[in-house]
Structure formats: C-alpha cells, structure tokens
N, C-alpha and C positions, 0 to 999 in steps of 0.2 A: 628376464626384467626386460621392461621397456620403456621409452618414454612417456613420461606423463604417471608414470605407477609412484604410490605414495607408498613409502617405505619407514621403517624404526631402526636404529643402531644406535649404538654409542659413537654420540658425533660432539664433536668440539664447537662451541657458540661462541659467541664475540667474549664472554665473562666465562661461561665454566661448560667444562666436558660432561655428557650426561646421554642417558636414553633420551632421545627426541625423534619426532618425524620428521620426514623430508620428501622432496619430488624429486625423481630422475629427470635430468634436465640434458643428458648424455644423448647426442643422435644415436640413430641405430646404426651407424657404420662404426660408431666408436665403441657402442657395446658389443658389435660382430669381433672388432678387432683390439680389443682389450679385457683383463682381467680384471679393472677397475670401474666405476661408475662416479660419473659428477653427478650431486646432488643439492640443491639448493635450500634450505632451513627453512621447515613450516614454523611458526610459533602461535600461542593463543595469547599473547602482550601484542594488542593494537599498539601500533607506533603513533609516537605521541603526535608528529606530523607526518601524515602520509604522502611519500613521496611517488615519483612515476616508478620507482623501483621496487614500490611495494605494491602486494592489492590481498584484498579480506578474499579469501574462498568462498562463496555463495552456497556450494553443494557439498560442505565438508564433511557433513553426515555419511550420504553417497560413496566419497574416496576412503571412507572405513577410519575417518577421525572422531575423538571424545567432545571434543568443542569447538567452537568456532575455532578458525586459523586463518592464518596470514602468511602468505609466501614474503619470504626476505632476498634479495639479491646475495644473500650470504653464499658462497659455492663452495665445497669441499669436494674432494674424490677420498673415496672408501672402497675396500676391497668389497667385491660383490658376496662374500661369506659374509661378513659383519653384518649385513643389511638384511632384512624380512620385507617381504611386501606384503601389504595390509588392505590395499585398495589401489584406484586410480582414478584421477581428478575426470569431473564432467568433461565436455566438449567444450564448455564455455569457460571452466576452471581453467582448461589448461590451455585456452586460446590468450586468457588473460595473463598466465604466467608466462607465456612465451613473450607477450608482448613487455613482460617489465623487464624480463633478462637482457631481451634487445636493447632496451632504453639503457641495462646497466653496462653493456661493452663493446668496444668501439670496433666492432667487425662486423 
C-alpha cells in the first residue's frame, strides 16, 4: 500500500458505515512504521457547494472507480487488513487531493 492508492473497505462516513472507496493519504513514513493507514473518503455524490477541501477526480476510471467520484477531506484510520487496493490516482488527481488535504489540516 502506498500514498495515492485507491482502496475499498467497510468505512464509516458522516451518515453511515458501508463498503466505500477511499484514497490512502498516509505518508510513506507512516506506512512503514504503523499497521494502520489514513484514508480520505471518496464519494460519487457531488458536494452541494464545492469547497477548497473537496475535489472532483478527473481520471476516476483509471483509478479503478466505477463512477465519477469526489475526494472529501473526511479522514479515517483503518487497519490495512480491512482494505483492498483497487487502483491508484493519476498524478494530476493525486496532486489535487494533496492540495485539498493541505487546505483541510492546520499543519
């Protein structure tokens, strides 16, 4: 597993827990040192109002997703054994996701 990988697993969202896609946002260092992984939720529901912490994935098909998807800065921690890698974000989508994540966190 590596940063930018697209995964699926049973993950909690704002309203319900279900099988859903996410993108690995953990650093390489984090992934080497820990058994868990930080993921940002992906959704097919377009945000009513797009903010600087949301972005549409332009190359969603190449990432292994079934429909147009959006990154939301809704971050969860999951054990690697609970996730399955289905693809990897394109360079342009990964750059946009990292920008959204930077906008969301005060670090």
